[in-house]
C-alpha positions, 0 to 999 in steps of 0.5 A, spaced: 047 220 493 040 220 498 043 216 503 049 221 504 043 227 504 039 223 509 047 222 513 048 229 512 042 232 514 042 227 521 049 230 522 047 237 520 041 237 525 046 234 531 051 240 529 045 245 531 044 241 537 051 242 539 051 250 538 044 250 541 048 248 548 053 251 548 049 258 547 045 256 552 051 254 556 048 246 557 055 245 555 061 249 557 069 249 556 070 244 562 063 239 559 067 240 553 073 237 555 069 231 559 066 230 552 071 230 548 075 225 554 069 220 552 069 220 545 076 219 545 077 213 551 071 209 550 066 211 545 071 210 538 075 204 541 068 200 542 066 203 535 072 200 531 072 194 536 065 192 533 068 193 525 072 188 527 066 182 526 066 184 519 066 178 515 074 176 513 076 175 507 083 175 502 080 182 499 078 185 504 086 184 507 088 187 500 083 194 501 086 194 508 094 194 505 092 198 500 089 204 504 094 204 509 099 205 502 096 211 501 095 213 506 103 212 508 104 216 502 100 222 503 102 224 510 109 223 506 109 227 500 104 232 503 108 233 509 114 235 505 110 239 499 107 243 504 114 245 508 116 248 501 110 252 499 110 255 507 117 256 507 116 261 500 111 265 503 111 271 508 107 269 515 109 268 522 112 262 524 107 260 528 102 262 522 106 258 518 106 251 522 099 252 523 097 253 515 102 247 514 098 242 520 090 245 518 092 243 511 095 236 511 091 233 517 084 231 517 079 230 522 079 222 521 076 221 528 070 226 529 068 226 522 072 220 519 069 215 523 062 216 523 062 219 515 065 211 513 060 208 517 055 211 516 056 209 508 059 204 508 058 200 515 062 196 518 067 195 512 067 203 512 069 203 518 075 198 519 078 201 513 078 209 516 081 205 522 086 204 518 087 210 515 086 214 521 092 208 525 097 211 519 095 218 522 097 217 529 103 215 527 105 222 524 100 227 528 103 225 535 110 225 532 111 229 527 104 233 529 106 234 536 112 237 534 111 241 529 106 245 533 110 245 539 116 246 537 118 241 542 121 233 541 115 228 539 112 224 545 113 217 543 108 215 548 102 219 547 104 216 539 103 209 541 098 209 547 093 213 545 086 209 545 084 210 538 090 207 535 091 201 540 083 199 539 085 200 531 090 195 533 086 190 536 080 191 531 086 189 525 088 182 530 080 180 531 078 182 524 084 177 522 083 172 526 077 167 524 073 168 531 068 172 531 064 174 537 057 172 540 051 176 537 050 178 544 057 181 546 058 184 540 051 188 541 053 190 548 059 193 544 055 196 539 050 200 545 056 204 547 060 205 539 053 207 535 055 214 540 060 215 536 055 220 530 051 224 536 057 225 540 062 228 535 057 233 531 054 235 538 062 236 539 064 240 533 057 244 533 059 246 541 067 248 537 063 252 532 060 257 537 067 259 539 069 263 532 069 269 530 063 268 525 065 276 522 072 274 520 071 266 519 070 268 512 075 273 511 081 271 513 085 269 507 090 264 511 084 259 512 081 260 505 088 257 504 087 251 508 081 249 506 082 249 498 088 245 499 084 241 505 078 239 501 080 240 493 087 239 492 089 234 497 083 230 495 084 231 488 091 229 488 089 223 491 084 221 487 089 222 480 093 217 484 087 212 486 086 212 478 092 212 476 094 205 480 087 202 479 089 201 472 094 196 474 091 193 481 084 192 482 081 196 487 073 194 490 069 201 489 069 202 497 076 201 498 077 207 493 073 211 495 074 211 502 081 213 501 078 219 497 073 221 502 078 220 508 083 225 504 077 230 503 075 230 511 076 237 513 081 240 518 082 235 524 079 238 531 087 235 535 090 241 531 085 246 534 088 242 541 095 242 540 095 249 538 091 252 544 096 247 549 102 250 546 100 258 544 101 256 536 096 261 533 090 258 535 085 262 533 087 262 526 087 254 527 080 254 530 078 258 524 081 254 519 077 248 522 070 251 522 071 253 516 073 247 513 067 243 517 062 248 514 065 248 506 065 240 507 058 239 506 059 242 499 065 237 498 064 230 501 057 230 496 062 232 491 067 227 492 063 221 492 059 223 486 065 223 482 067 216 486 061 213 485 061 215 477 068 213 476 069 207 481 061 204 482 057 203 488 
């Protein structure tokens, strides 16, 4: 827990720095977009490739399969459940779509990768990348279609830089060859920028949200409760059931639960703005979950440590 608190302290400082830089106009919309592109097209891919150098083992292969299976089940059943729920609620069509998306799709990239890397090192990052690969398949197919009302873009789904880097990382992990130390160290120099850049960008994004409305919107509370409590608790229960029949490494079980407990994904905000699908509601949902996760993530980590071990 002390390691987690220290990681959150570091992240908090970086988020506050992002807020200050945006308030003082060092970061504007143009710089924000540039930083986002740098993170997606360079930093995250390098970080994922670096994680592939973790020591090969049969146990790790089984862990990757477990994470992929868990994430596939999660997205399939959560989308079905949310479609049933929102269709019985009185709200505008665009609000209905945003509530579904912000409840189901989490921030696997900007928050998930830095958090899993900080907590579990290369092992956690590799498992997180596997979860993220399934996330990308659903986000760039169903997710983009849902927020745009248009046909899904298969090219975006398959040619996303993070998806490509994940495939490369998994291949590099499976084969016995490992990079020379100086090559890996060079890749790490770029990959290690993931946490600072991601947290600064989150802080910058938070400044664009109306604070007065942040905690007065009932729809935001609904999305936050589903995203940070309901779905993670369901996943926790599912993992406990599976654990009775198939043994999992503690880091595998914990990663599955924590990745499901992440705040709303930033791609929701990007797509909602791009397609003008209730962007203000989406931004509020994103911001509220980022704030509340400071409580819920340590809570779920503590529960997982108690149930699955260190």
